N, C-alpha and C positions, 0 to 999 in steps of 0.2 A: 743794519738793524738798530732801531732806537730802543733804549731801555729807560724806563721811568718807574719811580716808586710812588704809589698813591695810597692814601688812606681815607677813611670816612671822617677823619678829624682834622682840624687846622694844623698847619705845619709847626706852630709854636708848641704843640704837644710834645714834639721831639725834645725840646728843652726840659720839659717835665721828666721825660724818661732819663735824660742825662743827669738831671738834678737828683733823681732817685738813686742813680748809680753812685753819685758823689756822696750822698748822705749815707748810703749803705757802706761805702768804703771808709768814710770818716768814722762812722760809729764803731766799726769793728777794729780798725787798725790804727787810728790816729787820736782816739779820745783818751787813752791811758798814757801816763808818762813813763812807766817802767819799761825797760828794754827787754821785752820777751823775745823779739826777733831782731836780727841785725838790721841796720837802717836800710841797706839795699834790698833785703828780702821783704821788709815791711812795705817799701814803696812798690815792689813787684807785686805783692799780694793785693795791695790797694788798687793798683791798676787793673789787675785781673778781676777783682770783685766789682769794680766800676763797670768794666765791659760786660760782665755776666749779667748784672742787674739791669743795666741799660738795654741790653738786647732783649731780655725777658720782658721788660716793661714795654719795649717797642712792639713785641709780638702781641701784647695784649690790645694794641690798637687795631688788630686785624689788617695789617698792611698787605697790599697787592703789588706784585711785580708786573708791570705792563711792558710787553714785548711787541714791537711793531716791525714786521719783516716785509720786504718788498720783493715782488717777483715780476719779471718782464715777460709778457705774452706776445710772441711774434704774430704779425698779421696772418690770418688763415686764408689761403687760396683754395677754393673748391673747384676741381676740374672734372666735368662730367662729359663722357664721350658716348655718342650714339653707337650702339652695337647691333643695330637692326639690319635686316637684309637689304632694305631699299638703298642704303648708302652705296653699295657696290654692284647692285643688280644691273644698272644701266651704264656702268663705267668700267674702267680698267681696274679690276680688283687687285692686280699685282702691285699697282702704284700705292694703294692704301696699306698693303702688307709689307712693303719694302721702303721706298723712298720717303713716303709720307710718315710712316711710323718712326723712321730714324730722325727726321726733322722734328717730329713731335716730342720724342724723348729728349733730344738735345735741348729744346726749349724748356721742357719740364725740369731738367737738371739745373738750368739757369734760375728758374723760379725757386727751386728748392733751397738755393743758397741764401735767399733773402726772406723767404716766407715759410710758414708751416703749410705743407701741401697735402691735400686729401683728394684721392682719385676715386672716381666712380664710373660705372657704365650704366646705361639705361636702355631699355627696350621693352620686353615683357614686364620687367621689374627693375628696380635700382639695386646694383650690386657694388659693394665696396671693393677696391683693389688694394692689396697690400703692396708696399713699396712705393716708388716714385717714378714708375715708367709703365707704359702700356706695351707689354710683350706678347699678349695673347688675345688680341682683338679678333674675334671670329666672324663678325658681321653676319650672324646666323639667326638672330632672334626674330620671331614672327610678327611682333607688334612693336609700335613706337608709342610709349607713354611718357611724354616729356613732363607732364604736370606732376607726376609722382616725385620728381626731383625736389619740388618745393615742399612736399610733405617731409622728406628726409632733412631738408634744410631747417624746417621748423622744429624738428625733434632733436637732431644731433648737434646743431650749431646754434641753438637758442642761447642767448646771452653770452656768446663768444665773440672774439675779435675777428669777425668774418670780414675780410677785406674785399673779396669779389667772388662771384660765381662765373666760371667760364664754361660755356656749353659748345661742344664741337659736334655738329650734326648737319643733316640736310634739311631740317625744319619740318619734315613730314611727321605729323602725329595722327594716329588712327585709333587711339585708345585714351581714355581719361578726358580731362578737361582741356580747354584751350589754354596753352601755356602762357599766352599773353595776359589773359584775365587772371589766371592762377597766380602769376608773379606780381600782380599789382599790390602795392604797399610794401614791397620788399625793402629792407633796411640796408641792403648792400648793392653795389653796382653789378650789372650783368654784362659780360662780354660774350659774343658769339663768334664761332669760326665756321664759315660757310663751306660745307662739303657738298658733294654731289654736283649734278649738272642741271642748269635751268633751261637748256636748249630743248626744243620740241623734237623728239626723235620719231622715226617711223615705227609705229607700234599699233597693234590691234589687241584689245583685251576685253575680258568680261568684267565690267565695273561692278556689277551687283547681280545677285540671283536671290529672288524672294520665293520662298516656298513654305508650305506647312510640313512639319516633320512627321505628322500622322495622317494617314489616308485609310480608307476602308475598302476591303476587298470588293473588286468589281466596279468601284466608283471611279470617276475621273477626278484628277486633282490638278490644280493650275501651277504653272511656273511663270514668273515674271523676270525677264532678263534685260539688262541694260548693256548693249554692245557699243563700245567706243573704238574709234580708229583715228589715228593721226597720220597725216601725209599719205593717205591711201586713196585719194580721189581717182575715180575711174576704175577701181578694182572691184572684184566680186569676192565676197566672203561666203564661207559655208558654215552654218550653225548645225551641229548635230548633237543628239542625245543617244547614248548607248548604254547597254546593260549586259554584262558578261560577254563583252566583245561583239555584241549584235546591235546594229544601229536600229533604234526604234522611232527616231524622228530626224528629219533633215530639212533644211531650208536654205535657199540662196538669198544673199543680201547684197544689194547693189549700193556701193559707196560713191556718192556724187560730190562730196566736199572733203577738204583736207581735215577739217575739225568735225568729225562725224560722231553722232550719238543717236542710238535708236533703241526704243523700248519695245520688246517683243513679249507677247503673252501666248503661251502654248498650253495645251492640256494633254496629260498622259493618263493612261488607264492603270490602276493599281491591280497587280496580278495576285498571286497566291500570298497568303499571310506570311509575315516575317519581315526582316530588314532588307531592303533593296538598295543596292549601290548603283547610282546613275552617274555617268560621266558626261558633262556638257563641254563641248569643244567648239572653238571658233578658229577656223583655218583660212589661210590665204596662200596665194602662189608667189608672194613677194617676200623678200628678205626683210626682217624686222629686228629691232634691237634685242628683244628677248621673246621667247615663246613660253616662259614660265607662267605668264598670266593669261594664257589662251585656254586654260582648262579649269573646270570647277567640279569637284566631287561633292555630291549630295547624297544623303542617306534618308530614306523614307521608311518609317515603320508602318507596315500595312497590317491593320487589325482585321480580324474576321468580321466583326460587326460592332455597331454602336450599342451603348447601353440604352435600353428602351424604357421610357417613362410613360406611365399610363395615368391620365387624369379622368376620374369618374365624378360627375356632378349630378346633384339631385335635380337641378334645373339650370337653364342658361344663365350666365352671369359674366360681367366684364372682367372679373378676376381671372377667368379661364384664359382669355386671350393674353392678358398681361403675363401670366405665368408661362404660357406657351412661348411667347416671344423671348422671355428671359432665358428659358431652357434652350431655345433655338440658337442663341448667340454662342453656344458651346458646340464645337464640332463633334465631340464624343458622345452626344446625347441625341436620341431620336424620340420625339414625343408624340403621343396619340391622345385624343380626348373623345369621350363618349358621354352621353347621358346614361345614368346607371341602368335604366330599364331597357336600353338599346344594346348593351354589351353582353355578348354571349361567349366570348373567346376564353382561352385558358390564361391564367395569371402567371404560370411558372416562367414564361419567357421574359417577364418584366423585372427590372432591377428595383423599381420603386413604384408604389401606388399612391397617388394623391387623391384624397376623397374630399370633395368640396361640398360642405353642408351635409355631410354624411358621417355616421349612419343616420338614415331617415326612417320614416314610417313606411316607405315603399316596400313592396315584396322582394325586390332584388337586393336590397341592402344586406339582409342577414346572410343570404347565399354567398354574396361576394366577400363578406368579412370572413366567413368560415373557410372559403376557398383560399383566401389570402393567408390565413393563419396556417393552414395545412401546407401551403407552398413556401412559407417562411419569408414572404415578401414584405419588406419594410413599408410602413404607411405614414404619410403626412396628412394629418387631419386638419381641415380648415373649418372652424366652428362658425355656424351662422344661425339665423332664426329658424331654419328648417331642420337643424340637427336634432335628432332624438337623443336627448342627454342621458336617458336611462340606458339606451343601447350603447351609447358612447362610453359611459362609465363602466359598463360590463367588459369593455375591451382592456381595461387596466393599462392604459397607454402612457401613464406618467402623471396623470392629474384627474381628479374628480371634480365635476362641475355640477353644483346643485342650485337650480334656478329658484329665485324668489317668486317669480310668476312665469307663466308659460311663454308669453310673448314679449316680456320686458327686455329692452335693448338700451345700451348706453354707448356714447361716443368716448373713446379713450385714445389719447396719444401714447407713444411708447418712449421708454428711456432705456438706454443700454445698461446691461449688468456688467460692471467692470470686472467681476470675478469669473466671468464665463471663459472657459479654456478649451472647449472642444474644437474650435477653429478661430481664426483671427479675422477681424474686420479692419479694412484699411482706414487710415486717418481721414482720408477724403470722405469716405462714407460715414464715418463716425460723426464728422462735423455736420453732415446733412440730416442725421436721424432726428435731432430736436425740431427740425422744420417739416417733418413728414405729417400729412393730414391724419386725423384720428381714424381708428378702426371702429366698426360697429361690433360691439361685444355683448354677450349675454349679461343681463342683470342677475348676478348669481354669486354664490360663495365658491371660492376656488381652493381646493386642497391638493397641494403638490406632493408627490412621492419624494421620499428623502433622497434618493439617488438620481432624481431628475436634474437636468442642468438648464437653468433659465437664461435665455438670450436677451429677451426684452421684458420689462415690467410695464404694467399699465400706469398711466399718469392721468389724474383728473385735475385739470387746471394746473396749479403749481404744486400739487400734492402727489408725491410718488408713493404708490401703494406696493404691497408685497404680492399683489395678484399678477400672475404672469400673462404676458401677451404672446410669448413664443417660448417654447421649451422643447428639449429633446430628452428621450429616455431610452436606455439600452437594457432590455431584459436579457435573460439567458438565451432565448431563442430568436429574438429579432429586435430591430430598432424601430422606434416610433418618434414622430415629431408632431407638435400641436401648434397651430396658429389660432389664437383664441377669438379671432374676429374676421370679418370680411371687409372689403374696401381696399384690397391691395392694388387695384388698378389705379387708385388715386395716388399711391406712392410712386408709381411709375410716371404718372403725368407730372407730379411735383419734381421728381428728379430731372425731368427734361426741362422744366421751366427754370430751374436754378442753375443747372450745369450745362444744358444744351445737349445732353445725351442721357441714356438710360443706364449708364455704367453702375451707379450706386445701387439701384434697384436690382439689376441683374446680379450684382455681387452677393446681395443678401439671399436671393432665391437660389443661386447656383451653389453657393457654399453650403447652404442648408441641404440641398439635394445631394451634393457630393458626399457629405457626411453620412446621410441616410443610405445612399445607394451603394457606397463602397462595401465590398465584402471583406469581413475581418479575416486576417491571415492567421489561421490556427496551427500552422505547421510548427513542428518542434525545432526544425533547422531551416534556416534561410540565409541567403547571401544577398547583400544590397550593393548595387553599383549604379552610378548614373548611366542613363541610356546613351547620351551623347557626350563625348569628352574631346575638347580641342587637342590637337596634336602636341601642343607645347606643355600640356598639363599631364602630370603623372597619373596613372590609373590607380585609384585607391578603392579597395573593397572592404566591406565590413560584414561580419557573419554573426548570427545569433543562434544560440543553442539552448534548448530548454529540456528539463527532465519531465517525467510524467506528471509532476505537480505544477508544471509550467513555471518553475523557478529557473532563472538564468544560471547557466554553468559554463565554465571554460576550461575544464580539466582535460577532456580528450583532445588529441591532435586533430587538426582540420587540414586536409590536403586540397589543392586546387589545380586544375588543369585548364589552361587557356589555349584555344585552337583558333588560328587565323583562317581566312577564307581560302588559303591554298593548302590547308591540311597540316601545317606545322604546329607542333604542340609545345607548350612551355609549362613546366611544373613549378609549383610554389607550395609553401607551407605557411599558414596564417600564424601571426604572432598574437599573443594574448593581451587583451586590454582589460579595463576595470571589471566589466561583467560580460565581455564578449571577445571577439576576435577582430583583428584589423590587419591589412596587408597593403603595402605600397609596392605595386608591381613594376613601377618605373614607367618610362615613356614607350609608347608603341607607335608603329608606323600607321599611316592612314589606312583604314580598312574596317572590315566587319569581323568581330570576334565572338566566339561562343565560349562558355566556361561550364565546367562541371566540378562541383565541390562535394566532398564526402567526409564523413566522420562516423564514429561508432560509440554507442553507449551500451556497454555490456555486450550482448549478442546481437543487438539491434543496429543495423546499418542505416544511416540517413544520408540522402543525397539532395542536392539542389542544382538546377541547371538554369542557364539564362544566357544573355548576350549583351554586348555593347558595341558601339561604333566609335572609332577615332576619326574625327572630322578634320579636314584640312583648314588651315588659316592662311589665306592668300592676300590679306589686305595690303601687305607690304609690296606685293607685285602689281597692284592695280594702279598705283600712282608712282611713276618713275621720275617725274620732273621735280627737282628740289624746290622746296618752299622757302627760298631765301628771304622773301618778304616777311615771313613770320619771324625769322631770326633777327632781321633788322628792326622790326617793330618791338620785339622783346628787349633788344639791347637799348634802343633809343629811349624807350619809356622807363628804363631803369638805370639811367645815368651811365650807360656804357656805349659801346660801338660794335659794329660787325666787321670782322676781318676776313679777307679771302685767304685761301691756303697759302698763297704766295707771301702774305704778310704775317705768317706765323711767327717769324723771328722778331717781329716788332712788338709783340705783346708784352714782354717784360719791361721794355722801355716805356710803353704806355702806362703801365701800372706804377712805375717809379716816378713818372711825371705828375701823378695825382698827389695832391697835398694832404689828402685825408686818409691815406693808408700808412698808419704808424703803429709801432708797438704800444701796447697798453701796459701801464705799471699798476699792478694789483697790490694793495696793502693788506696785510693780514695781521689782525690784532689778537694777542693772546694774553690772558690774565692768569697769574699764578699766585696763590696764597703763599706767603713766606713760610707759614707753618708746614707747608707741603714740600719745601725745598730741603733735600736731605742734608746738604752741607751746612745749613743753618743749625739743624739739630746736632750735627756732628761738632760744630763749633761750640755750642752750649755745653755739650758733654765734655769736650776737651778742656774748656775753661774750668768746669767743675773738677775734673780729674787733676788738672794742673794745681789748683789750689789745695786739693786734698793731699797731693804728693808733696808739695812744698812744706805744708804744715807738718806732715809726718816726718819728713826728712829733717826738719829743724827740731824735732822732738816735742812738738806741741800736739794737742788733741784735735 
């Protein structure tokens, strides 16, 4: 440790401090000739006064004590081991649990003597290992996310003396980013240890299954499957789909090459409403390395019917087709369109009514509006030149429009209201909105209701007005939306010209429709849980409970019973959160589950029922050939090298041979004011006390 004394004044000021001490001592003890004190005592008192005054004068210079301490930081070796299923699925798992583990721990003991060692495992996520050995590698995680290692490195080892990152794994990644790209720019070398087997083994597997999670009762729904087979030339495979033990589809597949891949498209019929568990299998009569990847479990939620959307128009218009196509891009909507004077059906069966250039002066308009109000059907009004503004204003839909003249129209572009909160618009669509063509709007005065939410404002040239182009309003009995102009079809065309698709236009229309068509949940007690949960994620449920005033409460206990598809039940009790309830029920096996929750407020009992599915994650089983090329590229591009398992014991020597792995000496500076040092104060008091004692002892004052 280095110790220095520094002041804000030149060093020669110390001579002034000492001179002050000398003058004080001379003035008090050596200016008089008579012998008040013995000679030895006078000299002792003079020295004491000299020291006292000099020290006090020195303290007036505000001196600082500078302490510099040095600490040595050993190089840090970060060792990350792949803990995913693919490492052992196609190999001798006992080797990795016995001989390999012992060799690995021996090598880690050697590293620990020279370096600071930090151990991790990675798979579904990165986990830190306490200690300096791997004693509990289970190789059971369902995903391989190697890129998340570098997120941990950036956070936990930022600005540290990181000597190297060592990754032991098979190179397979099926989640997150490409680790080679994610590691680019790393400030530390990366070494890799190649596990697994790169040999092509005899295997048949389902590489991928594409399907929609929602189907509608009585409709056909598609499945797209990719079947791969290695070293199965001349064999016959059987693809089957079953439900509840009954085969509902089967097909023979002839394999004619050793490296075989085939895409199949099949259609199944959705049965009764509910969650259906289908099992897809691919089988052969030959021995293969594993059959874990021959099965795929999929869950389809079969709904009774789609939400029906009705478009009523006062006259034909290209907006109608544009809106229909946008709604048709969503599977859960079914859209119908009619001219208003041609429609005679009931409105109760529709989730939303879109009225284009209505209400109008036609005789059917008033009848349809009255029926829609009685049925409580939400309405989206699209205002045009044919709209009867008097009849529209009578609807109290969220805005009053008072025309300056009967046929006056303007062209207005739109600008997004950044304070709109009813639903979100993606950044891609937001960037497109300023480029959309203008709408044809009425030349009028617009009066917006206080509780209405404006999505778009009208813009004339470069001037943004406070006149809305699109808004939504929620009254006590129903929701309404208003698009203040026609010409939406040009939005759709512009979206195609700029982006090559209609996604932006479809997003604006469908999010507006979803907000209006969704039925508000007025239940006092409800439980929320995701419909599909991957098997490696814990099942988490949330519950909400409201009193008669619809204020959230969480005083009553809430019980929960979960039942699996074989009839087994599991009982839980919700924990209380800030204003509701939450429950982490843990991990469940793959399958379909139903739940029933109950609670009580006074004498009233409330229940809620529902279900969820735990879906399998089999990506680790679909690719069993180790990706050593990824490991080698990762190491070579980051100033390291790849080692085989047999070279494990050579790793410490490789690190020692590097000239850039050294301990780092950190200097820590600390400044202390002398006036804050306790023993300085004690010294001053001691000198004062000594002088007082000696003078009293000698009989002086």
